[in-house]
N, C-alpha and C positions, 0 to 999 in steps of 0.2 A: 377345099376337098373333102375336106371332114363331114360338112353339111349335107354335100354333094353323097358320099357316101355313106351316110345317115339314110339320106332318102334310100338309097339302093338296098339297104342291108334290111329295111321298112319292107319296101317291095320283094324282096326275095322271102322274108319271113313270111309272108301271106301267103305267098307259092307255096312255102314249104308247109303252111297251114293244108292249102287247098290238098298239097300231095298225101299228109300223115290223114286226112277225112275220105278219102275218096280208096287211095290205093289197098289198105289193108282188105277191104272190103270187096271192091270191083276189080283189082289189077289194072287199073287204067283210069286216067283222070275223067273227071266227071264236072258239073258245071258247080261253081258251087252255091250250097243250098244247104235249108235248115235241116240238121240229123231227127226233127222230133215231127216234121208234117210234111217236109220232102222240098216246099216253098224255094223257088231260085231266090238267093239274095239280090239286093239290088245291088248297082254298081258303088254306091256309098257304102253299104256293108262287105264288101269284099277286102279290106284292109279293116282288120278290128280294132286300131287304136284310132281310125279317123273315123269309125263307127260309135266308140265310145266319145271321142270331142266332141263330137256334132249330137250326141242324146239319141242315137238312132242303133245301138247295142240290142232291143230285143226285134225278132223276126215279125213282121209285119202280117203274117197270117196267123201266128198262135202265142204269138210274144212270148217266146223262149229265147231265154239272151245267148248271147256268143258267150262261147266258154273262156275266161281269165287263161286259158293257155294260149290260147290265138294270137292275146295282146303276149305274153310272155315271150312268143317265139320271137313276134316281130322284134320286140326290142333286144332280146339275146342276138337275133343275127345283125340287125342294127349295131352293136357296141363289137359283135367281131369282128366284122367288115371294119368299122373303124379302126378297132384295135390291130389286125393286119396290117393295114397299112401306116399305124403310129410305129409297128416293129418293124416293116421291113420297105415301105416307101414306094415309088414309082417302079418297081419292078415286077417280072412274070414270080415271083414269090409270093408274091401280094395277090397275085389275081389267083394263083393255083390256091392258097389256103383260103381264100373266101368261098370258094369253090366245093373243097372240103371243108370246111365248117358248116355249110349248108347243108350238106350231107350227110354230116354227125350228126347236127340237131333234127332232122328228120329222121334216121335210125334211132334217135334216142326217144322221140314221141311215139314212135310206133311201137318199141320194145316196150316204152312201159304202160303205154295205154292197150295194145292187142296182143302183146306177149311174142312178136314175130316181128323177126328182121329179114325184110322181103329180098328174095332174090332181084326182084325189078331194079332195083334200086341196088344193090351193093355192086352184081356185076357190071352194069355202066359204072361204076364208081372204081373199079378196078380197072376200067379201059383206060377210063379218065388219068388214073393215077399213072397208068405206064405213059400216055403220051406226054404226062406232065414230068415223067422220069427224064425223057430223053430230051425235050424242048425247055426245060426250065435250066438256065445256064447257072443257078447257085452250085447247081450240082454238076462238078468235074465231069462226074464218068455214072450211067446208070446203073454202074453193079452195085453197088451200096443199097438204092432204092429197090432192085430185085432180091438180093440176097437178103432184105429184109422182108418181102414179100413171101419170101420163100420158108422164112424160119416164123412169121406169124401163122403161115398154113399150115407147118407142118406141128409147131406147136400147140395149138387149139384147136387141131385135127387129133390128136394124139388125147390130149383133153375128154374132145367128145367122146372118142372111142372109149377111152375109162369110163366115164360117163355111164355110157349105153350099156358096156359090160357089168357096170355094179348094177345098174337097175335091174338087167336082167337077170342078173343071180338072183338076188335080193329079191323080185317079183317070183322066182322060181321055188326059192327058199319058201316063203310065204304062202304059195299058191294062190296067188294075185297079182296080176303083171301091174307095175308101177307106170303111170302116164305121166306123171312128171321127170323131167330130167334138166342137170342143171346146166348142159349145155346143150343148144340146137347147131344146126350146122349152116344158121343164119348170122352164128356167131364167127364160126371159122371164116366164112366169106367178108363179114366183116373185120377180123382180124388181118387177113389177108389186105385188106384196102391199104388198115393201119401202118402195117408193116411198111409198104410201098410208099405212103409220104410221110412217114418219119425216118424211114431208112433202118439200115445197120449200124452201129448194133444198138442205137436208140430203141428199137423193136422191142429188146428184153428189157429195158428200162421200163418202156411203157406197158408191158406185160404185167413184169413184177409190181407196179403199181394198181394196174387193174384187178388183180387177182388179190392181192391187198385191202384194196378198197372194199373188193366182193368178201371175203371175209368177215371183214367187220361188220360191212350192213347185215350179212347172213347171223354173225352171231348179235348181234343188236336186235334183228327180230326173235332168235331164240330167245331170249331175254325177257323181250316185251310179253312174247306170248307166254312164257313161262309165268310171269309175272299175274298175268290177266287171263292166265289157266286153259287159253284157247290153244296150245302146242299143237300142232299136227303134223305128226310126220313126214317128214320129205318133201317141206314145205318149200319150192322153186323159186327162185328171185328172180327176176331180169338181169341179166350178165351184160346185155349191152354197153351200158350208160357207163357201167364200170371199166370195161374196155375203151371207151370213148373218153372218159377221162385220161385214163394214160396216155393215150394216145393224142389227146388236145395239148397236155401238159408236155408230151414229148415234140410235138409237133411247134409251139410257139418258147418253149424254152429247153429246149434239147441240148443244146451249143454247151450253153450256161453250165445246163446239169451234168453233162459230160466233162466239161474243162473242171467242174468240183470235183465231181467222183474222182477222174487223174489225179487231181492235183492237191489232193486232201491229206 
């Protein structure tokens, strides 16, 4: 079963790569093609890992190599599928966690590479999470999932409004609008999805972890830029991956962390 899930994870990772390559620019799926010359990739190159193993990782048209990101996404998806199985076995929880993990990997890639969290991804994901809230027998009631989604929505929407107000105020004082914002509305829909899948009160811990990690990353970036004398005011960083790290932590380790917190 582990080998089967590994292969399924690799195939899912290849599909995630296809979505990450086409959705940010076209908002729809398109055939796998070389990003440099546009030539369609041969079937053997649809999986980056397979392409590297058979030494056909370069485009037959322009010889451009397949990005290492494609391999990392396939391996990460495979490991997450196996990990989900080892955590909860043959249950509905495992199936939904695999689907949720694939979605979160896709959002991570698009946010890191394009600084965008696509509604075409997060809105169907929210519908899937709502379905999971009612179908997953691990949840005695969907109320915790719905409450988690509401907390995730309201919490990040509040941060989104504060960030927009701060950017407007500073831009008005400077006489020059600020195009960079800390939070986009994609982060709001993303955290709504995360709240639905980790439930309440776990979503609170998920947000704390995400904001804390994001704050640490921001400080490190400022320190590095300061040391290299390349500091730029209002440098924005993608916050989606940090929200996802918090969400994944609570998705897989939420009960253990909550038990530790309540009984420490």
